[in-house]
C-alpha positions as CSV (number, residue, x, y, z in Angstrom):
1,M,95.4,95.7,110.9
2,D,95.5,94.8,107.2
3,F,98.3,96.8,105.7
4,A,99.1,96.6,102.0
5,N,102.7,97.6,101.2
6,P,102.5,100.2,99.8
7,E,99.4,101.6,101.4
8,I,98.1,104.0,98.7
9,L,95.8,106.5,100.1
10,P,92.5,107.1,98.3
11,S,92.2,110.0,95.9
12,G,89.4,111.8,97.7
13,N,90.6,114.1,100.5
14,A,88.2,112.9,103.2
15,K,88.8,109.2,102.4
16,A,92.6,109.8,102.3
17,L,92.6,111.5,105.7
18,K,90.3,108.9,107.2
19,R,92.6,106.0,106.0
20,F,95.8,107.9,107.1
21,N,94.3,108.4,110.6
22,F,93.3,104.7,110.7
23,I,96.9,103.7,109.8
24,L,98.4,106.0,112.4
25,N,96.0,105.0,115.1
26,N,97.0,101.4,114.6
27,Q,100.7,102.0,114.0
28,N,101.9,101.6,117.6
29,V,99.9,98.4,118.0
30,D,101.3,97.0,114.8
31,E,104.9,98.1,115.9
32,R,105.6,99.4,112.4
33,T,107.7,102.4,111.3
34,L,106.5,104.2,108.2
35,L,107.9,106.0,105.2
36,V,105.2,108.4,103.9
37,V,105.9,109.3,100.3
38,L,104.4,112.6,99.1
39,G,103.2,113.6,95.7
40,E,102.7,112.1,92.3
41,G,104.8,111.5,89.2
42,P,107.7,109.3,88.2
43,E,110.1,110.3,91.0
44,A,107.4,109.6,93.7
45,Q,106.6,106.3,92.0
46,Q,110.2,105.3,91.9
47,L,110.6,106.2,95.6
48,V,107.6,104.1,96.5
49,N,109.0,101.1,94.4
50,D,112.4,101.4,96.0
51,A,111.0,101.7,99.5
52,V,108.7,98.7,99.1
53,A,111.6,96.6,97.8
54,L,113.4,97.4,101.1
55,T,110.4,97.0,103.4
56,G,109.0,93.7,102.1
57,D,105.6,92.8,103.2
58,G,105.3,95.9,105.5
59,T,105.3,93.9,108.8
60,L,108.0,96.0,110.6
61,R,108.5,98.8,108.1
62,G,105.9,100.1,105.7
63,V,105.3,102.6,102.9
64,V,102.3,104.9,102.7
65,W,101.8,106.9,99.5
66,A,100.0,110.2,99.8
67,Q,99.6,111.2,96.2
68,K,97.7,114.3,97.3
69,P,99.6,115.5,100.4
70,D,97.2,118.3,101.2
71,A,94.6,115.7,102.1
72,I,96.6,114.5,105.1
73,R,97.6,118.0,106.2
74,P,95.1,118.2,109.2
75,R,96.8,115.2,110.8
76,V,100.4,115.9,109.8
77,I,100.4,119.4,111.4
78,T,99.4,117.7,114.7
79,L,102.3,115.2,114.7
80,T,105.2,115.6,117.1
81,L,108.6,116.3,115.6
82,C,111.8,114.5,116.8
83,P,114.6,117.0,117.8
84,N,116.2,118.9,114.9
85,V,113.5,117.7,112.4
86,S,111.4,120.2,110.6
87,R,107.8,119.6,109.5
88,P,107.5,118.3,106.0
89,D,106.3,120.7,103.3
90,L,103.1,119.3,101.9
91,G,102.6,122.1,99.4
92,T,105.6,121.7,97.1
93,P,105.7,118.8,98.4
94,D,108.8,117.3,100.0
95,R,109.7,113.8,98.9
96,A,108.8,111.8,102.0
97,F,109.0,111.7,105.8
98,S,109.4,108.8,108.2
99,L,107.3,108.1,111.3
100,T,108.2,106.3,114.5
101,Q,105.8,103.8,116.0
102,K,104.5,106.5,118.2
103,N,103.7,108.8,115.3
104,K,106.6,111.2,115.6
105,I,108.2,112.6,112.5
106,A,111.7,111.3,112.6
107,D,113.1,112.4,109.3
108,V,112.1,114.4,106.2
109,I,113.5,113.8,102.7
110,K,113.3,117.3,101.3
111,Q,112.4,118.1,97.7
112,T,115.7,119.9,97.3
113,E,117.6,116.7,98.1
114,P,118.5,114.3,95.3
115,Q,116.2,111.3,94.7
116,P,117.1,109.0,97.6
117,D,118.8,105.7,96.8
118,S,118.5,102.6,99.0
119,A,120.9,103.9,101.6
120,G,118.9,107.2,101.9
121,I,115.6,105.3,102.3
122,L,117.1,103.0,104.9
123,L,118.6,105.9,106.8
124,S,115.2,107.7,106.9
125,L,113.5,104.5,108.1
126,S,116.3,103.8,110.7
127,R,115.8,107.3,112.2
128,A,112.2,106.3,112.8
129,G,113.3,103.1,114.5
130,G,114.2,104.9,117.7
131,S,111.9,106.7,120.1
132,C,113.4,110.1,119.7
């Protein structure tokens, strides 16, 4: 699958959901873990920039930017959670969440947490590297 890193979801709700579903449906085949950044603004942009710098071309780890998180809600609410992980808040929204290759939410970077540095981003992605 062609994957631009970052993969910025379209602004229209239906198109964003369709693209997000397509990415998730191909994720296991591509053997890629994902960091899904939620929301707009300078902090979200910085998180995307930092995550892309750490994930390179997106071959093994990639970044998806959902600027309008409510658009992907129908799919996010169906995703399985790894043990001791809560579902991300798409309303506020939380900062980001990571996904395993099998579309399980492995970690959530909460809005109440400080802006993650490189170590925080790598930790979230590494949690998605297992099968939980």
